N, C-alpha and C positions, 0 to 999 in steps of 0.2 A: 720510455718513461714520459711523464707529463712535461718535465723540464726540457727534454730533447725535442718534443713537439713544438713547444713555445719557441725554442731556439731556431728551429727550421722555419717557423712562421716569420720570425724577425728577420732572418737572412733573406727569405723570399721577398718580404716587404722592402728591404733595403735594395735588393736587385731591381724590383719594379720601380722604386723611386729613382734609382740611378738611370734606368732605361728612359724614364719619362723626362728626366733633366738632361740627358745626354744631348750633345750637339747633333743637329741634322747635317750630315756630310754628304755632299754630292758624290755619288759612286764614280762619276767620270774622273774625279781627281786622282783616285788610286790607279785607275786604268792608265791615265796620262803619265803618272809617276813611275809606272812599271817600265817605261822606255825613255823617260826624260829625267834629268837631274832636278829640274824645278819647273813649276807651273804657276801661272797667275791665277789668284783666287780672290773672291770677295767674301769678307767675314762680317756677319751681323752679330751684335752682342745682345744679351737679354736686357730687358728694362730693369732698373733698380728694384729690388724686392721691398725696400722700406717705403713707407708713405711719406712723401715730402712735397715741397712746392718750389717752383721757379728755379732760382739760382742754385739751391742745394742739390736738386736733381741733376742739373746740367753739370755741376762740379763733380758729382759722383760719377756721371757718365764719362767725363773727360779723364778722371783718374783711373777708372776701370779700363778704358781703352788704352791708356798709357801703360798700365800694368800688363795687360794682355799682349801688347806689342813688345814690351821689354822682355817678357818671359820667352819670346821666340828667339831672342838674341841674334846670333849670326846666321840662323837658319831661315831668316826672313828679310826680304828687301822691300820696304814700304813704297807704295806708289801714291796712294791718297788716304787721307784721314777724312771720313765723310761727316764729321761733326754732328749735325742735328739728326742724321740718319742712324747715329750710334753704331758705326761700322768703319771698316778700313779695307784696303786692297793692297795687293803686292804679290811678290813671287815667294813661294815656299818650296822646301824640299820635304823628304819623307819624315825627317825628325820634327820639322815644324808642324806637319799634319798631325803627328801623334800628340804634340803639345796642345794643339787646338782641340783635339778630341778630349783631352784631359782637363781642359780649362772650364771650370763650372760656369763662367760668365759668357761662354760662346753659345749662341743660339743656332746659327746656320753658317755653313761654309759652302760656297758655290764655286764651281769652275768659271772663270771669266771667259765667256764664249765670244765668238766673233759673229757679228751681224753683217749683212750686206745691204747696200742701197737698193730700194725698190721705188717704182714710180708708176702712177696711173693718172693720166689726164682726167680730171674729174669735174671741171666747171659745169659742163652741160649735163653730166650724169646726175649731179646733185641739185640741178635746177637753181644754181646760185644766182644766175642772171635775173630771175624773177624777183628776188628780194632786194636787189640793189636800189630799186625805186621806192621801196616800202618806207614809210615813216612811222616810227614807234616813239612815243614821248618826244616828238619834235626832232628826232634824230634819224638820219638815214642809216641803214644797216650796211655801212661800208667800212667799219673798223676804225673810224677816226678817233684818235686819242688812245687807242689800244696798241699793245705790242704782242706780236706772235713770236714766241721763242722757238726757233727751228734748230733741231740737232741734225747736222748733215755734213757735207764736204766743204762747207763755207759758202760765201756769196761774193759775186762780182758787184761790189757796192758802187762802182762808177757807172753802172748801167743806167741809161736814161729812165727806164721804167721804175727805178727806185729813187729817183731824184738826183742822179748824177753826183753822188757824194765824192768828195776829194779823199776821204777816208771814213771809216765807220764813225758816225756821229758828227761829221763835219760837212757843211754845204748848206746853202740857203734853203733848198727844197729836199734835203736828205731825209729819207725815211728808214735808213739803216742805223740802228743804235749800236753803241759799243758792246760787243760780245766777248767771247773768249775762244782761243784755239788750243784744245787739249792735245792735239797731235804734235804741235810745235811749241807748246807752252808759252804763248804770247797773246797779246790782245788783237792781233791782226788775223781775223778769221776769213782770209781771202780764199776763194774757191780755186782749187787746182785740179778739179775733175769736171765740173759743169752741172752735176746733179743737184747740188744745193741751190744754185742759182735758178735752175728750172723749177724746183719745188717752191722756192720763194716767189717765183713769178706766178705760179698757180695760186699761191696764197694771197699775194698782195700787189701784183704788178699794176701799174697805171700808166698807159702810154700806147705802145704798139700792141700790147695785149692788156686785157682787163682781168685781174685776179678775183678770187672769191671776196676778199675784203680790200678793195683798191686804195683805201685811205689809211690802212693800218701800217704801223711800223714793224720792221723786221729786226729781231735780235738774234743774230746767228751764232750758234755754238758749234764750232768745228770739232766733231768727234770721229769723223771718217777721213781716212787718208786719200791720196790721189788715185788709188785703185778702187776706192769705194768700200774699204774694209773698216769696220768700227768695232772696238772692243767694249765689252760690258763695263769694265772699270771706268773707261772714259765717258760712256753714256750716262752712268750713274752720277759721275761728277758734273756732267752737263745739266742733268735734271736738277741736281742740287744747286747749281749756279742760278738757274732760272728761278728756283724757289727763293733763294737768298736775295735776288734782285727784283722780285716781283713788284714791290712798291716803287722802287726807283724808276722802273721803265713801264709801270702799269701793265705787267704781263698777266694775261688772263687765259692764254692758250699755249700749250706746248705741242709742237707737231714733229713727228718722226716718220719719215717715209723709209723705214728700215725694217729688216726682218731676218729671221733665221728658221723659217718653217712655220706652218700654221698649227694652232691649237684647235682641238675639237671640243674642249671643255674649258672651265675656268683655269686661269694660269697664275694663281697666287704662289705656286712653287717656282716661278721664274725668278732669277736673281734680280731682275729689274723691278719686280712687283713692289717691294717695300718703298722704293723711291717714288714710284708712280702713285701708290696709295697715299703717301705723305703729301704730295702736291695737290692731289684731288681733294684731300682733307683741307687744304688751304684755298679751295675754290678756284683751282686752275683746271681747265678742261684739257685732257690729254688725248690726242689722236695719233694712232699708230698705223 
């Protein structure tokens, strides 16, 4: 009958709308939960549907995040609330995954992957030495007054080539500003691997070696442990930290010598993409 046809069309439209609005869930999460009780994930929420400005939008986001987190109850152990990124991370079990799938405010759920430290000596390869003597608008291209926010294993801030700091941010010629250590949850982002110090040297050393920007400051965010392993959840928090402190330290660049395999195409489906897109939108150059 005509009524039955209309009913079928309505049901089909509802199914299509639900499919369009359904959260995108990383297939690797269910694979991991098939042999583990819990896994670490990153959750991004949808932008508020109503039109609003400023404080009202932020309050709406905060309340939505709070509701989504509370709905997970004991099936979730929170690690980070990502604030301006409108997301959060932590450990979930199978029950929590189902709740996230059913939550209309959830946009994407990613498995928190593990990245590894990478390194490539680059000064001569990129011809950086040629620009050190260049003067543009009466300024040498040496990074003076700028900060490079580096996400890595930490930094040996007492090294002569960074101004022999007594601690981050302290010392007459110190060029290492106060950062954060997400591995140990403190302000002392000291290097217990060596990689972060090496990377910082390539970026901004001035002394025994000359870096790409030898007068720039280094803001070190420790997101990798002593073995050189770095979790996505920590990396996103580190990027967020650089963004929130960009005016305080005049941060114009974020550098990450990290990776987990190469992309052959655009990588906007990577869990790090929303945080990177956000800081690029705030005029911070990101190099990976």
